[in-house]
C-alpha positions as CSV (number, residue, x, y, z in Angstrom):
1,X,166.0,-149.6,-268.6
2,X,168.0,-146.5,-267.6
3,X,169.7,-146.6,-271.0
4,X,166.4,-146.8,-272.8
5,X,165.1,-143.8,-270.8
6,X,168.2,-141.8,-271.6
7,X,167.9,-142.7,-275.3
8,X,164.2,-141.6,-275.3
9,X,165.2,-138.3,-273.6
10,X,167.9,-137.8,-276.3
11,X,165.5,-138.4,-279.1
12,X,162.9,-136.0,-277.7
13,X,165.5,-133.3,-277.1
14,X,166.8,-133.8,-280.7
15,X,163.3,-133.5,-282.2
16,X,162.7,-130.3,-280.2
17,X,165.9,-128.8,-281.5
18,X,165.0,-129.8,-285.0
19,X,161.5,-128.4,-284.7
20,X,162.9,-125.1,-283.3
21,X,165.4,-124.8,-286.1
22,X,162.7,-125.6,-288.7
23,X,160.3,-123.0,-287.3
24,X,163.0,-120.4,-287.0
25,X,164.3,-121.0,-290.5
26,X,160.8,-121.0,-292.0
27,X,159.9,-117.7,-290.2
28,X,163.2,-116.1,-291.4
29,X,162.6,-117.3,-295.0
30,X,159.0,-116.1,-294.9
31,X,160.1,-112.6,-293.7
32,X,163.2,-112.2,-295.9
33,X,163.2,-109.1,-298.1
34,X,164.2,-109.6,-301.8
35,X,165.3,-106.5,-303.7
36,X,165.2,-106.5,-307.5
37,X,167.6,-103.8,-308.8
38,X,166.1,-102.8,-312.1
39,X,167.5,-100.5,-314.9
40,X,166.0,-98.9,-317.9
41,X,166.8,-96.3,-320.6
42,X,163.3,-94.9,-320.1
43,X,163.4,-91.4,-318.6
44,X,162.0,-91.0,-315.1
45,X,159.3,-88.5,-315.9
46,X,157.4,-90.6,-318.5
47,X,154.1,-92.5,-318.4
48,X,156.1,-95.7,-319.1
49,X,158.2,-95.2,-316.1
50,X,155.2,-94.4,-314.0
51,X,153.9,-97.9,-315.0
52,X,157.1,-99.4,-313.7
53,X,156.8,-97.4,-310.5
54,X,153.2,-98.7,-310.1
55,X,154.4,-102.2,-310.7
56,X,157.0,-101.7,-307.9
57,X,154.3,-100.5,-305.5
58,X,152.0,-103.4,-306.4
59,X,154.7,-106.0,-305.8
60,X,155.6,-104.4,-302.4
61,X,151.9,-104.4,-301.3
62,X,151.0,-107.9,-302.5
63,X,154.2,-109.5,-301.1
64,X,153.7,-107.6,-297.8
65,X,157.0,-105.9,-298.3
66,X,159.0,-109.0,-299.1
67,X,159.6,-108.2,-302.7
68,X,160.7,-104.7,-303.7
69,X,162.1,-103.1,-306.9
70,X,164.8,-100.4,-306.8
71,X,164.6,-98.6,-310.1
72,X,167.4,-97.0,-312.0
73,X,165.8,-95.0,-314.9
74,X,167.1,-92.8,-317.7
75,X,170.2,-94.7,-318.5
76,X,171.9,-94.0,-315.2
77,X,173.3,-97.6,-315.2
78,X,174.7,-97.1,-318.8
79,X,173.8,-98.4,-322.2
80,X,172.1,-101.8,-322.5
81,X,175.4,-103.7,-322.9
82,X,176.6,-102.1,-319.6
83,X,173.3,-103.1,-317.9
84,X,173.6,-106.7,-319.2
85,X,177.1,-107.0,-317.8
86,X,175.9,-105.7,-314.4
87,X,173.1,-108.2,-314.4
88,X,175.5,-111.0,-315.1
89,X,177.9,-109.8,-312.3
90,X,174.8,-109.5,-310.0
91,X,175.1,-105.7,-309.5
92,X,171.6,-105.6,-311.1
93,X,169.0,-108.2,-311.3
94,X,166.8,-107.0,-314.2
95,X,166.0,-104.4,-316.8
96,X,163.6,-103.1,-319.5
97,X,165.5,-104.0,-322.6
98,X,164.8,-102.9,-326.2
99,X,165.4,-105.2,-329.1
100,X,169.1,-104.3,-329.1
101,X,169.5,-105.7,-325.6
102,X,167.3,-108.6,-326.2
103,X,169.5,-109.5,-329.2
104,X,172.4,-109.8,-326.8
105,X,170.6,-112.4,-324.8
106,X,168.5,-114.4,-327.3
107,X,169.0,-113.0,-330.8
108,X,166.3,-115.2,-332.6
109,X,163.6,-113.1,-330.8
110,X,164.6,-110.2,-333.1
111,X,162.9,-111.9,-336.0
112,X,159.9,-109.9,-334.7
113,X,161.9,-106.7,-335.4
114,X,162.8,-107.3,-339.0
115,X,162.1,-104.1,-341.0
116,X,158.9,-103.8,-343.1
117,X,157.7,-107.3,-342.0
118,X,154.4,-106.3,-340.3
119,X,151.7,-104.0,-341.7
120,X,150.2,-103.2,-338.3
121,X,150.1,-104.3,-334.6
122,X,147.4,-106.8,-335.2
123,X,149.8,-108.8,-337.3
124,X,152.8,-108.4,-334.9
125,X,150.6,-109.3,-331.9
126,X,149.3,-112.5,-333.6
127,X,152.8,-113.7,-334.7
128,X,154.3,-112.9,-331.3
129,X,151.6,-114.8,-329.4
130,X,152.3,-117.9,-331.6
131,X,156.1,-117.9,-331.0
132,X,156.2,-116.6,-327.4
133,X,156.6,-120.0,-325.7
134,X,159.8,-120.6,-327.7
135,X,161.1,-117.1,-327.0
136,X,160.5,-117.7,-323.2
137,X,162.3,-121.0,-323.5
138,X,165.2,-119.4,-325.3
139,X,165.6,-116.8,-322.6
140,X,165.6,-119.5,-319.8
141,X,168.3,-121.5,-321.6
142,X,170.4,-118.3,-321.6
143,X,169.9,-117.8,-317.9
144,X,167.1,-115.2,-317.9
145,X,163.4,-115.1,-317.2
146,X,161.1,-113.1,-319.5
147,X,158.4,-111.4,-317.4
148,X,156.7,-109.5,-320.2
149,X,156.9,-108.0,-323.7
150,X,156.3,-104.2,-323.7
151,X,157.0,-103.0,-327.2
152,X,158.8,-99.7,-328.0
153,X,156.6,-98.9,-331.0
154,X,157.1,-98.3,-334.7
155,X,160.5,-96.7,-335.5
156,X,161.0,-93.7,-337.9
157,X,164.1,-91.9,-339.2
158,X,164.6,-88.4,-337.8
159,X,167.0,-86.0,-339.4
160,X,168.4,-82.5,-339.5
161,X,168.2,-82.4,-343.3
162,X,165.3,-83.5,-345.6
163,X,165.2,-87.1,-346.7
164,X,163.0,-87.7,-349.7
165,X,164.6,-90.8,-351.2
166,X,166.9,-93.7,-350.6
167,X,169.6,-91.8,-352.6
168,X,169.3,-88.9,-350.1
169,X,169.4,-91.2,-347.1
170,X,172.8,-92.6,-348.3
171,X,174.3,-89.1,-348.0
172,X,173.3,-88.7,-344.4
173,X,175.4,-89.3,-341.3
174,X,173.1,-92.0,-339.7
175,X,173.5,-93.1,-336.2
176,X,173.8,-96.9,-335.7
177,X,173.4,-98.3,-332.2
178,X,177.0,-99.5,-331.7
179,X,177.4,-103.3,-332.0
180,X,173.9,-104.0,-333.3
181,X,174.0,-106.9,-335.8
182,X,170.5,-106.2,-337.2
183,X,171.3,-102.5,-337.8
184,X,174.6,-103.4,-339.4
185,X,173.0,-106.0,-341.8
186,X,170.3,-103.5,-342.9
187,X,172.9,-100.7,-343.4
188,X,175.1,-103.0,-345.4
189,X,172.2,-104.1,-347.6
190,X,171.1,-100.5,-348.1
191,X,174.6,-99.3,-349.0
192,X,174.6,-96.9,-346.1
193,X,177.7,-96.1,-344.0
194,X,176.4,-95.4,-340.5
195,X,178.2,-93.9,-337.5
196,X,178.3,-96.4,-334.6
197,X,177.6,-94.8,-331.2
198,X,176.2,-95.8,-327.8
199,X,172.7,-94.5,-327.4
200,X,174.0,-92.5,-324.4
201,X,176.0,-90.4,-326.8
202,X,173.3,-89.6,-329.3
203,X,171.9,-86.4,-327.8
204,X,175.4,-85.0,-327.3
205,X,176.4,-85.6,-330.9
206,X,173.1,-84.2,-332.2
207,X,173.7,-81.1,-330.1
208,X,177.3,-80.5,-331.1
209,X,177.9,-77.9,-333.9
210,X,180.2,-80.5,-335.6
211,X,178.6,-83.6,-334.3
212,X,179.2,-86.9,-336.0
213,X,175.5,-87.7,-336.8
214,X,172.6,-85.8,-338.3
215,X,170.1,-88.7,-338.6
216,X,168.7,-91.2,-336.1
217,X,165.9,-93.7,-335.6
218,X,163.5,-94.0,-332.8
219,X,159.8,-94.2,-332.0
220,X,158.0,-90.9,-331.9
221,X,157.5,-91.2,-328.2
222,X,161.2,-92.1,-327.7
223,X,162.3,-89.1,-329.8
224,X,160.3,-86.8,-327.5
225,X,161.1,-88.5,-324.2
226,X,164.9,-88.4,-324.9
227,X,164.7,-84.8,-326.2
228,X,166.2,-85.8,-329.6
229,X,163.4,-83.9,-331.4
230,X,164.8,-80.6,-330.2
231,X,167.8,-81.1,-332.4
232,X,166.0,-82.4,-335.5
233,X,163.7,-81.0,-338.2
234,X,162.4,-84.0,-340.3
235,X,161.0,-87.5,-339.9
236,X,160.2,-90.3,-342.3
237,X,156.5,-90.8,-342.9
238,X,156.9,-94.6,-343.3
239,X,158.1,-96.5,-340.2
240,X,161.0,-99.0,-340.4
241,X,159.8,-101.6,-337.9
242,X,157.9,-102.2,-334.7
243,X,160.5,-102.0,-332.0
244,X,160.3,-104.8,-329.5
245,X,161.0,-104.7,-325.8
246,X,161.1,-107.0,-322.7
247,X,161.0,-107.0,-318.9
248,X,163.8,-109.4,-318.1
249,X,165.4,-110.7,-314.9
250,X,168.3,-113.1,-314.2
251,X,167.4,-116.7,-313.5
252,X,169.9,-116.6,-310.6
253,X,167.7,-114.0,-308.8
254,X,164.4,-115.5,-309.9
255,X,165.3,-118.9,-308.5
256,X,166.2,-117.5,-305.1
257,X,162.5,-116.3,-304.7
258,X,159.9,-118.5,-302.9
259,X,157.5,-120.0,-305.4
260,X,154.6,-117.6,-304.5
261,X,156.9,-114.6,-305.1
262,X,158.0,-116.1,-308.5
263,X,154.3,-116.4,-309.5
264,X,153.6,-112.9,-308.3
265,X,156.5,-111.5,-310.3
266,X,155.4,-113.3,-313.4
267,X,151.7,-112.4,-313.2
268,X,152.3,-108.7,-312.4
269,X,155.1,-108.5,-315.0
270,X,152.8,-109.7,-317.8
271,X,150.1,-107.3,-316.6
272,X,152.3,-104.3,-316.5
273,X,153.9,-105.1,-319.9
274,X,150.4,-105.2,-321.5
275,X,149.7,-101.8,-319.8
276,X,152.9,-100.4,-321.2
277,X,152.0,-101.8,-324.6
278,X,148.7,-99.9,-324.6
279,X,150.3,-96.8,-323.3
280,X,153.1,-97.1,-326.0
281,X,150.5,-97.3,-328.8
282,X,148.5,-94.4,-327.5
283,X,151.5,-92.2,-326.7
284,X,153.2,-92.9,-330.1
285,X,150.1,-91.7,-331.9
286,X,149.9,-88.6,-329.7
287,X,153.7,-88.0,-330.1
288,X,153.4,-87.8,-333.9
289,X,151.0,-84.8,-333.5
290,X,153.2,-83.3,-330.8
291,X,156.3,-83.6,-333.0
292,X,154.5,-81.9,-335.9
293,X,153.5,-79.1,-333.6
294,X,157.1,-78.7,-332.5
295,X,158.1,-78.2,-336.1
296,X,159.1,-81.7,-337.2
297,X,158.0,-82.3,-340.8
298,X,157.1,-85.8,-341.7
299,X,158.0,-86.6,-345.3
300,X,159.2,-89.2,-347.8
301,X,156.1,-91.2,-348.9
302,X,157.7,-94.0,-351.0
303,X,157.0,-94.7,-354.6
304,X,156.1,-98.3,-355.7
305,X,159.7,-98.6,-357.0
306,X,161.1,-97.5,-353.6
307,X,158.9,-100.0,-351.8
308,X,160.3,-102.8,-353.9
309,X,163.9,-101.6,-353.3
310,X,163.2,-101.5,-349.5
311,X,161.8,-105.0,-349.5
312,X,164.8,-106.3,-351.4
313,X,167.1,-104.5,-348.9
314,X,165.1,-106.2,-346.1
315,X,165.6,-109.6,-347.8
316,X,169.3,-109.1,-348.3
317,X,169.7,-108.1,-344.6
318,X,167.7,-111.3,-343.6
319,X,170.0,-113.5,-345.6
320,X,173.0,-111.8,-343.9
321,X,171.5,-112.4,-340.5
322,X,170.8,-116.0,-341.4
323,X,174.3,-116.5,-342.7
324,X,175.8,-115.1,-339.4
325,X,173.5,-117.3,-337.3
326,X,172.1,-114.2,-335.5
327,X,168.6,-115.2,-336.6
328,X,168.6,-118.8,-337.9
329,X,166.6,-119.5,-341.1
330,X,164.0,-121.7,-339.4
331,X,162.9,-118.6,-337.4
332,X,162.3,-116.6,-340.5
333,X,160.5,-119.5,-342.1
334,X,158.2,-120.0,-339.2
335,X,157.3,-116.4,-338.8
336,X,156.6,-115.9,-342.5
337,X,154.4,-119.1,-342.5
338,X,152.4,-117.8,-339.5
339,X,152.1,-114.3,-341.0
340,X,151.0,-115.7,-344.4
341,X,148.4,-117.9,-342.7
342,X,147.1,-114.9,-340.7
343,X,146.8,-112.8,-343.8
344,X,145.1,-115.6,-345.8
345,X,142.5,-116.2,-343.0
346,X,141.8,-112.5,-342.7
347,X,141.9,-112.0,-346.5
348,X,144.6,-109.4,-346.3
């Protein structure tokens, strides 16, 4: 009888200790602060970065201070390969990557960035929506979570000297984002010998009296925001491609978050990405006018023959990317099928 009473006392005591531990642990977990260190090449004083700041404030408010973003804008954490290394070593947890950085995580996503593929954003939006589940899956398999898809915008050539033909383009010292397989394939197909540089070094080389480059590519907004336009005089009238982008965080960080914070991060990330998309399209249109007012002359309206040459260059580059495995053939086939169906249904 005494033994049973002692056993019951032991059980009650053990349950009380377990309950106290559970309550304490739950309280600590519920009040833990998670900090997402987030990097971007986007300069601090831009509308795009203001959207990122607003996202940070929204997360802090809706999570009651439990989820916060520490932002490193303007390339202070280095070029995109540097940022990716820092995410993998857990110095950072996320970033706004352009197609260049995206390609270093899940390269098939860059099928959306193939030059001269889309005629307008309606086409690119439709195709992207169809293949986005597979892109998100591809990122997860590589250890990353894709929160949103804020595009950079249509890219143009900008130069110090006039460019009125493909022949003239071949004589220019064109910047190539160092280590970019898509850019390398296109340059090879076009017969161009580019100058590989980190994007961090572009402004310096454009500014130098004997700099290594005289021609670059960027969106109109990007050329203004990064001040490249102050060193340039001309731009191509026809854009090369619609530059993609992504809000991306590591799965290691994402999985440490409680489920409700994961859902909050995903829902607000999608929302802010769409906001940046709309801002990007608006600002890129405005930027073309601002560039013209600053003295940039838009030129080189292609002839029919040049259009055919450019499409053949695009196709050669695509074959090279398929051969290397950077963008497997099935991704080209699928995107082309979706695009053709869209154009047929809309009689384009």
